[in-house]
C-alpha positions as semicolon CSV with decimal commas, in nm:
position;residue;x (nm);y (nm);z (nm)
1;M;0,265;-23,972;-11,074
2;K;0,012;-23,779;-10,871
3;N;0,301;-23,474;-10,836
4;S;0,324;-23,488;-11,207
5;W;-0,040;-23,487;-11,307
6;F;-0,118;-23,195;-11,047
7;F;0,208;-23,029;-11,201
8;S;0,055;-23,070;-11,539
9;V;-0,272;-22,927;-11,463
10;L;-0,114;-22,618;-11,281
11;L;0,094;-22,570;-11,571
12;L;-0,233;-22,556;-11,801
13;L;-0,448;-22,360;-11,601
14;L;-0,161;-22,111;-11,527
15;S;-0,075;-22,107;-11,935
16;A;-0,462;-22,012;-11,980
17;C;-0,408;-21,702;-11,836
18;I;-0,169;-21,554;-12,047
19;N;-0,336;-21,453;-12,346
20;G;-0,089;-21,321;-12,551
21;E;-0,258;-20,978;-12,576
22;Q;-0,024;-20,632;-12,580
23;T;-0,080;-20,296;-12,491
24;Y;-0,010;-20,036;-12,717
25;R;-0,024;-19,646;-12,685
26;A;-0,303;-19,437;-12,775
27;D;-0,297;-19,279;-13,142
28;Y;-0,545;-18,974;-13,141
29;T;-0,525;-18,971;-13,542
30;H;-0,854;-19,130;-13,573
31;F;-0,998;-18,954;-13,296
32;L;-0,892;-18,601;-13,498
33;S;-1,019;-18,679;-13,842
34;S;-1,311;-18,976;-13,728
35;G;-1,180;-19,182;-13,984
36;N;-1,285;-18,969;-14,284
37;S;-1,211;-18,535;-14,209
38;K;-1,343;-18,369;-13,891
39;V;-1,401;-17,999;-13,808
40;W;-1,274;-17,882;-13,506
41;M;-1,301;-17,503;-13,394
42;L;-1,103;-17,331;-13,146
43;K;-1,316;-17,275;-12,843
44;G;-1,033;-17,032;-12,669
45;T;-0,696;-16,987;-12,504
46;Q;-0,534;-16,976;-12,214
47;Q;-0,183;-16,832;-12,153
48;N;-0,140;-17,048;-11,836
49;E;-0,324;-17,321;-11,651
50;Q;-0,466;-17,060;-11,406
51;A;-0,568;-16,781;-11,663
52;Q;-0,940;-16,750;-11,748
53;L;-1,005;-16,878;-12,077
54;K;-1,057;-16,587;-12,381
55;R;-1,322;-16,710;-12,592
56;N;-1,290;-16,727;-12,952
57;T;-1,620;-16,629;-13,172
58;W;-1,786;-16,903;-13,356
59;G;-1,605;-17,072;-13,628
60;E;-1,338;-16,807;-13,608
61;I;-1,051;-17,045;-13,632
62;L;-1,094;-17,396;-13,787
63;F;-0,903;-17,691;-13,805
64;V;-1,029;-17,935;-14,045
65;F;-0,813;-18,288;-13,976
66;Y;-0,828;-18,537;-14,238
67;V;-0,743;-18,908;-14,219
68;T;-0,470;-18,873;-14,468
69;G;-0,276;-18,654;-14,239
70;E;-0,364;-18,321;-14,400
71;V;-0,482;-18,058;-14,178
72;L;-0,636;-17,712;-14,300
73;V;-0,635;-17,433;-14,056
74;G;-0,857;-17,092;-14,153
75;S;-1,205;-16,892;-14,069
76;F;-1,520;-17,007;-14,275
77;G;-1,430;-16,697;-14,502
78;D;-1,077;-16,851;-14,569
79;L;-1,184;-17,173;-14,653
80;D;-1,480;-17,046;-14,866
81;K;-1,175;-16,817;-15,055
82;G;-0,896;-17,099;-15,067
83;V;-0,689;-16,889;-14,876
84;Y;-0,659;-17,129;-14,587
85;D;-0,329;-17,245;-14,397
86;K;-0,256;-17,628;-14,550
87;G;0,000;-17,882;-14,370
88;H;0,014;-18,214;-14,198
89;F;-0,047;-18,390;-13,873
90;K;0,077;-18,679;-13,730
91;Y;0,062;-18,804;-13,375
92;D;0,396;-18,894;-13,231
93;T;0,325;-19,224;-13,033
94;Q;0,662;-19,233;-12,895
95;H;0,638;-18,877;-12,733
96;E;0,278;-18,838;-12,721
97;Q;0,287;-18,530;-12,878
98;L;0,066;-18,403;-13,168
99;I;0,264;-18,223;-13,435
100;I;0,132;-17,985;-13,727
101;Q;0,369;-17,851;-14,016
102;I;0,235;-17,590;-14,199
103;G;0,478;-17,459;-14,434
104;K;0,815;-17,401;-14,236
105;E;0,626;-17,345;-13,903
106;K;0,617;-17,687;-13,720
107;W;0,367;-17,682;-13,386
108;T;0,436;-17,931;-13,161
109;F;0,137;-18,024;-12,847
110;K;0,059;-18,254;-12,590
111;I;-0,309;-18,350;-12,542
112;Q;-0,401;-18,238;-12,196
113;T;-0,756;-18,314;-12,235
114;L;-0,904;-18,534;-12,460
115;N;-1,300;-18,626;-12,468
116;D;-1,604;-18,595;-12,700
117;D;-1,666;-18,225;-12,635
118;Q;-1,309;-18,070;-12,632
119;I;-0,939;-18,167;-12,675
120;V;-0,712;-17,906;-12,493
121;L;-0,355;-17,882;-12,637
122;K;-0,049;-17,769;-12,422
123;T;0,182;-17,608;-12,651
124;V;0,513;-17,752;-12,648
125;K;0,659;-17,548;-12,954
126;G;0,507;-17,278;-13,176
127;K;0,567;-16,945;-13,244
128;Y;0,282;-16,667;-13,126
129;L;0,068;-16,961;-12,980
130;A;-0,080;-16,943;-12,668
131;A;0,033;-17,180;-12,368
132;Y;-0,313;-17,353;-12,421
133;L;-0,565;-17,404;-12,685
134;H;-0,926;-17,570;-12,663
135;L;-1,082;-17,716;-12,957
136;A;-1,394;-17,842;-12,963
137;P;-1,613;-18,007;-13,241
138;L;-1,783;-17,740;-13,483
139;S;-2,104;-17,707;-13,328
140;V;-2,466;-17,591;-13,492
141;P;-2,457;-17,188;-13,441
142;L;-2,661;-17,010;-13,178
């Protein structure tokens, strides 16, 4: 009888430690769009990890990510004139890749760094793109 009681208490304690929660892969869609829309500017590009960052001027190339999965790419002038590139983006959680489709072009990136100050995208697929793109939230001009 004692063993049965001890075994029941032990089983109860062990089952209390298992809460049934699951882990999921990160989905960066919300981070890119902030739940509505978010403007990122191309801070600079690199050809490889050792190369020095080539800086872009403020607002020269902008990425506007919408929570709907749409993305706009262009400069302030392009956005003002309505001649920007428009497409869709998604984050493929299975392959951990950001995919941007604009017209017939498809760009695929691995997210190297992700924090509030910048995103570093490593180009996996895409014509005429640098090996690394550095994006930063649009800042106040100096």
